[in-house]
C-alpha positions in Angstrom: 17.7 62.5 -3.8 17.6 58.8 -5.1 17.2 57.5 -1.6 14.3 60.0 -0.9 12.7 59.1 -4.2 13.1 55.4 -3.6 11.4 55.9 0.0 8.6 57.9 -1.6 7.9 55.4 -4.3 8.1 52.7 -1.5 5.5 54.7 0.4 3.3 55.2 -2.4 3.5 51.3 -3.2 2.9 50.2 0.1 -0.2 52.6 0.3 -1.7 51.3 -2.9 -1.0 47.7 -1.7 -2.5 48.5 1.5 -5.8 49.8 -0.5 -5.6 46.7 -2.7 -5.7 44.5 0.2 -8.5 46.1 2.1 -10.5 45.8 -1.1 -9.6 42.1 -1.4 -11.0 41.8 2.2 -14.2 43.2 1.1 -15.5 40.1 -0.5 -17.3 36.8 0.3 -17.5 33.9 -2.0 -20.4 31.5 -2.1 -20.8 28.2 -3.8 -24.4 27.2 -4.0 -26.6 24.7 -5.6 -28.8 26.1 -8.2 -32.5 27.2 -7.7 -32.2 30.5 -5.5 -30.6 32.8 -8.2 -33.2 32.1 -11.1 -34.8 34.8 -13.0 -34.3 38.5 -13.4 -35.4 39.2 -9.9 -34.2 36.5 -7.5 -33.8 35.9 -3.9 -29.9 35.7 -4.0 -29.7 38.6 -6.2 -31.9 41.0 -4.2 -30.2 39.7 -0.9 -26.8 40.1 -2.2 -27.4 43.5 -3.4 -29.0 44.5 0.0 -25.8 42.8 1.8 -23.4 44.6 -0.4 -25.0 48.1 0.1 -25.4 47.6 3.9 -21.9 46.1 4.3 -19.8 47.1 1.6 -18.8 43.5 1.0 -19.3 42.1 -2.6 -20.7 38.6 -3.0 -18.9 36.3 -5.6 -21.5 33.5 -6.7 -20.4 30.3 -8.2 -23.4 27.9 -9.1 -23.5 24.2 -9.8 -25.5 21.1 -8.9 -25.7 20.0 -5.3 -22.8 17.5 -5.6 -20.8 19.7 -7.8 -20.4 22.5 -5.4 -19.2 20.2 -2.8 -16.8 18.4 -5.1 -15.2 21.8 -5.9 -14.9 22.9 -2.3 -13.3 19.5 -1.5 -10.9 19.8 -4.6 -9.8 23.1 -3.2 -9.1 22.1 0.2 -5.4 22.7 0.3 -6.2 26.4 -1.0 -9.9 27.1 -0.1 -11.6 29.6 -2.3 -15.2 29.5 -1.0 -16.4 31.1 2.1 -19.9 29.8 2.4 -21.5 26.6 0.9 -25.2 26.0 0.2 -26.4 22.6 -0.9 -29.2 20.1 -0.5 -29.0 16.6 1.7 -27.2 14.5 1.6 -24.4 16.5 0.2 -24.2 18.8 3.0 -23.7 15.7 5.5 -21.1 14.5 3.1 -19.2 17.7 3.2 -19.3 17.6 7.0 -18.1 13.9 6.9 -15.2 14.9 4.5 -14.1 17.6 6.8 -15.0 20.5 4.4 -17.3 22.7 6.9 -16.3 24.2 10.1 -18.8 24.7 12.9 -20.6 28.2 13.0 -23.7 29.0 14.9 -25.4 31.8 13.1 -27.4 34.7 14.8 -31.0 33.5 15.2 -30.1 29.9 15.0 -32.3 29.5 18.3 -35.3 30.4 16.1 -34.3 27.3 13.7 -35.9 24.0 14.7 -33.5 21.3 16.1 -34.4 19.1 13.1 -33.5 21.7 10.7 -29.7 22.1 11.9 -26.9 20.1 12.7 -26.4 19.0 16.3 -22.5 19.7 16.2 -23.3 23.2 14.6 -21.9 22.6 11.0 -25.1 23.5 9.1 -28.5 24.9 9.5 -31.5 24.9 6.8 -31.6 28.4 4.7 -34.7 27.6 2.7 -37.5 24.8 3.3 -38.3 23.0 0.3 -39.6 19.5 -1.3 -38.8 17.3 -4.0 -41.3 17.2 -7.0 -41.7 16.3 -10.6 -42.8 18.8 -13.5 -44.5 18.3 -16.7 -45.6 20.2 -19.7 -48.9 21.2 -19.6 -49.3 22.1 -23.3 -48.8 18.6 -24.2 -50.5 16.9 -21.3 -53.7 18.7 -19.9 -53.3 16.5 -16.5 -50.1 15.2 -14.9 -49.3 11.4 -14.9 -51.0 9.9 -12.1 -48.2 7.2 -11.5 -44.6 6.3 -11.5 -46.1 3.3 -13.6 -47.6 5.8 -16.2 -44.1 7.1 -16.9 -43.2 3.7 -18.3 -45.8 4.1 -21.2 -44.3 4.2 -24.8 -45.5 7.7 -25.4 -42.8 9.0 -23.1 -39.8 7.6 -25.2 -37.1 10.0 -25.1 -39.4 12.6 -23.2 -38.3 12.1 -19.9 -35.2 13.3 -18.1 -34.0 13.5 -14.5 -30.7 14.6 -12.9 -28.3 12.2 -11.9 -28.5 10.5 -8.5 -25.2 10.9 -6.4 -24.2 14.0 -8.6 -27.3 16.3 -8.2 -29.2 16.8 -4.9 -32.5 16.6 -6.8 -31.5 13.6 -8.6 -30.5 11.9 -5.6 -34.0 12.9 -4.0 -35.5 10.9 -7.1 -33.7 7.9 -6.2 -34.8 8.2 -2.5 -38.4 9.0 -3.3 -38.6 5.8 -5.8 -37.1 3.5 -3.2 -39.6 4.8 -0.7 -42.5 4.6 -2.9 -41.6 1.0 -4.2 -41.1 -0.1 -0.5 -37.5 -1.1 -1.1 -34.3 -0.8 -3.2 -34.7 -4.0 -5.3 -38.0 -3.0 -6.4 -36.6 0.7 -7.0 -33.9 -0.2 -9.1 -35.8 -2.7 -11.2 -38.2 0.3 -11.9 -35.3 2.5 -12.9 -34.1 0.0 -15.4 -37.5 -0.1 -17.0 -37.8 3.5 -16.9 -34.5 3.8 -18.9 -36.3 3.1 -22.2 -37.9 6.6 -21.8 -35.2 8.4 -20.2 -33.3 11.0 -22.5 -30.0 10.7 -20.6 -28.3 11.9 -17.6 -28.1 15.7 -16.3 -25.7 17.1 -13.9 -28.1 20.0 -13.1 -31.8 20.0 -12.4 -32.6 23.7 -12.9 -31.6 23.3 -16.7 -34.4 20.8 -17.4 -37.2 23.3 -16.6 -36.6 25.2 -20.1 -36.6 21.8 -21.8 -40.0 21.0 -20.5 -41.4 24.3 -21.0 -40.3 24.1 -24.7 -41.9 20.6 -25.1 -38.5 19.0 -25.8 -39.1 16.9 -22.5 -42.4 16.2 -21.3 -41.4 15.1 -17.7 -38.5 16.0 -15.5 -37.6 16.2 -11.9 -37.1 19.3 -9.8 -38.0 20.7 -6.3 -40.9 22.9 -5.2 -39.2 26.1 -4.6 -37.2 26.3 -7.7 -40.1 25.1 -10.0 -42.7 27.3 -8.5 -40.3 30.3 -9.0 -39.6 29.1 -12.5 -43.1 29.2 -13.5 -42.7 33.1 -13.9 -40.5 32.5 -16.8 -41.8 29.0 -17.9 -45.6 29.2 -17.9 -46.2 25.8 -19.3 -44.6 23.7 -16.4 -46.6 22.3 -13.7 -45.5 20.3 -10.7 -46.8 17.0 -9.7 -46.1 14.0 -7.4 -46.7 10.5 -8.9 -48.2 7.8 -6.8 -46.4 4.7 -5.9 -47.7 1.0 -6.4 -49.9 1.7 -3.2 -51.7 4.4 -4.9 -50.1 7.1 -2.5 -48.4 10.4 -3.6 -45.4 11.1 -1.4 -42.6 13.7 -1.1 -40.0 14.7 1.7 -38.6 17.8 2.7 -35.3 18.9 0.7 -33.9 21.9 2.5 -31.4 24.2 1.2 -28.6 24.1 4.0 -25.9 26.6 4.6 -22.4 26.1 6.2 -19.1 28.0 6.7 -16.3 26.4 4.6 -13.3 24.9 6.5 -10.3 27.3 5.9 -12.5 30.0 4.3 -10.4 32.9 3.2 -12.8 35.5 4.3 -14.6 33.7 7.1 -15.7 36.7 9.0 -17.5 38.0 5.8 -18.8 34.6 5.3 -20.5 34.5 8.7 -22.0 38.0 8.2 -23.6 36.6 4.7 -25.0 33.7 6.5 -26.4 35.7 9.4 -27.8 38.0 6.6 -29.7 35.4 4.8 -31.1 33.9 8.0 -32.2 37.1 9.3 -36.0 37.9 9.9 -35.8 40.6 7.2 -34.3 38.2 4.5 -36.5 35.1 5.6 -39.7 37.3 5.2 -39.0 37.7 1.5 -38.7 34.1 0.5 -42.3 33.1 -0.2 -42.9 36.1 -2.6 -39.3 36.3 -4.1 -38.3 32.7 -4.3 -41.4 30.5 -3.6 -39.3 29.1 -0.9 -40.5 28.7 3.0 -38.9 30.5 5.8 -36.8 28.2 8.3 -37.3 30.6 11.3 -40.2 29.8 13.7 -40.7 33.6 14.3 -41.4 33.9 10.5 -44.7 33.0 9.1 -45.1 32.4 5.5 -48.0 34.4 4.3 -49.4 35.6 1.1 -50.4 34.4 -2.2 -47.2 32.7 -3.0 -47.2 30.7 0.5 -50.8 29.7 -0.2 -49.6 28.4 -3.8 -46.8 26.4 -2.2 -49.1 24.8 0.5 -51.8 24.1 -2.1 -49.1 22.3 -4.1 -48.6 19.7 -1.2 -52.2 19.1 -0.3 -53.0 15.6 -0.2 -49.4 14.5 -0.2 -47.8 12.2 2.2 -44.7 13.9 3.9 -42.1 11.4 4.9 -38.4 12.0 6.4 -35.3 10.2 5.2 -32.6 9.1 7.7 -30.1 11.3 6.1 -27.1 9.8 8.1 -28.0 6.6 6.7 -28.6 8.1 3.1 -25.3 9.7 3.1 -23.6 6.4 4.4 -25.3 4.5 1.5 -24.9 7.2 -1.3 -22.0 5.8 -3.1 -23.2 2.1 -3.1 -26.8 3.4 -4.0 -25.5 5.6 -7.0 -23.3 2.8 -8.1 -26.3 0.5 -8.1 -28.2 3.1 -10.1 -25.6 3.4 -12.8 -25.5 -0.4 -13.0 -29.5 -0.6 -13.4 -29.6 2.3 -16.0 -26.4 1.7 -17.8 -25.8 5.5 -17.4 
């Protein structure tokens, strides 16, 4: 009798363990840079809900700055926790160089331009985006015209930008100023001067928007997708592109890139989520829900939101960084920024 009870108990325990294991497999974990999960109705939120409803796979979401999510993946390399990584350049390139990403060609990758994906298949663009700055329209009826204007005494302790080398948008600020000033020497000299008005470092860009909207800051950095989306709940912010010494306003593409984490504990679920986010149906919703631009050539950005996005870039020169060189120089350039600013 005792043996029968023991066998029965073992069978029940085995069945329960089997159910628990199955449920554990019905999950996918994504580490992502901030910007796509903002607001009560976000692109990530709506897509994750639809994905779970369609597949039964629950999405676990972890958010940090662009460099922060890569650092976390790399720290967990011996025991990976994430399946999918979404971050900005040059951090996606760093993740690949450090062996944190495994190749995966998503469904529909043939509809993504060659310049928007890694030739070795390690990552593809997920959402098209551009770097920019924001200002408090309640304090300033017009945006500052130039980078030089940001050095004026009225901006003392009213400017903040995320940290180059740590945040993707902060790194973008460094790259844009190097471009605008025509070289690194002039750029880091400018950063040294700007420090008199800079409130201090920030690990995350997204958190700066509310501070600008409340008037605690007058100017901060950002990216176009995130900031246009944040205007829904932060109505005082406006985007702008300050001119360099040559009088030209410029910016560059700063896409969200997605890749499959090496050693992902739920790699098949990770692939399914990547495919879902890159699907035609998901990409079509980007302009209206997230103020981002689709990456697929067979999905046209249409509607009021797309027009607003395109209007923001009117008259702004678009240039393209050499991301391989940026990635190679990042540690050295970030160290030079720290030296110039004392941060």
